[in-house]
N, C-alpha and C positions, 0 to 999 in steps of 0.2 A: 504494500500500500504506500509505503514511504517512497519507493522508487517511482510509483505511478504519479504521485503528486509532484515529485521533482521533475520528471520528464514532461508532465503537463505544463508545469510552470515555464520550462525552457521553450516548449513549442508554442504555448499560448501567448506568451508575452509579446512576441513579434507580430503574430497574427492579430491580436487584439489591438495593438498599437496602430497598425495600418488601418484596421476597421474604424478605430476612433478618429483618426485623421480624416478619413473619407466622410465619416459622420459629421465632423466639424465643418468640413467644406460644404456638404449638402444640407446642413441644418436649415438655412433659410427656405429651401424648397420643401423640406420634409415637415416644417412646422405647421403647414396648413392642414395636414392630415392629423386629426385630433388624438387618436390613441396610438398611433405609430411611434411617436416620441417616447411615450411611457413604456411601450414594449421594448424599444431599443435600449432604453436606460436599464430596464430590468435585466435584459440579456447581458449588458456590459457589467452590471453589478455581479451577476453570477459568474461571468467570465473572470472578473478580477478577484473574486473570492477564491477561485482555484489558484490564481497567481499568488495571492497572499499566503494561502496554506502551503503552496510549493516553496515560497521563500522561507517560511518558518521551518518547514521540514529540511530544506537545504542547509539552513543555519544550524538547526539542532542536531541533525544527523549528517554532519560533514564527513564522517568516516566512510560514507558510501562512495565518495569520490576522494581517493587518497591525495593528501597534500604533499607537495614537494618540499624537501628540506631547503631552507633558505640560508645562505651564508650571510652573516651579519656584517659584511664588509662596508656597505654604504647604504645610505637612504635611497639613492637613485636605483641601485641594484634591487633592493627590496620592492620599490615602487614598480619597477619594470616587471619583475616576476609576478607580482600580484595585480598587474594592470587589467587583466581580463575580469577578475573578480571585482575590481573597483568600478570598471565601466558598467558591468552588468548590474551591480547593486545601485549605483547612482541612477542609471536609467530606470530601473524598476521602482525605486523610491520616488523619483520625480513623477513617473507615470501614475503611481497611486495617488499622489497629491494632486496631480493634474486631473484625474478622474473624480476624486472626491469633491474638490472645490470647483469643478467646471471652469477651470482657468481659461479655457478657450473663449469664453464670453467676456472675461475681464479685460484682456489686452491681447493684441497680436503678438507681442513680444514673448508671451508664454508659448504660443504656437511655434514661433521660430526656435525657441530653446528646445521644445519637444522634437522638432525636426532635426536639430543639431545633434541631440543625444541619440535619436534613432539612427542618424547617419553614422555616428561613432560606433554604435552598437553593431549595426549591420556590417560596416566596414571592417571592424575588428574580427567579426566572425568570418567574413570572407577572406581576410588575411590569414587567419589560422587554418582554414581549409586549404588555401593555396600552399601554405607552408607544409602541410601534411602531405599533399599530393607531390610536392617538390621532393620531399624526403623519400617518399615511396619510389618515385621515379629514379632517384639517385641510387637507391639500394638495389635496383634491378640490374 
């Protein structure tokens, strides 16, 4: 069950983020349909409950994903080795705050920050995949 919530959190966070951005863009057109907005909000709340439970499980049961030993040489080296974890947590925390307080209606700057964090998150994931494929190709 723990693995299910952790895998759901990792898969659902990106999909939910993209759906939320589409929802924010289309909100002026969807607001004329009375019950659709309420249904979409309930769907997002359920979606982000899975994400929150996944974040909590990932934090509490971190032994599922073994940690690497970090040499305490410098702050930069530690920051570099934990950069994926920092980016994922910053993105998920901001997205939860973004969803709870509906920051998309407060200011456009919150939307730009959301897009920036989404770009960092997806870009880092793409870079990790590319590095894995590069290593596999090198070993053959």
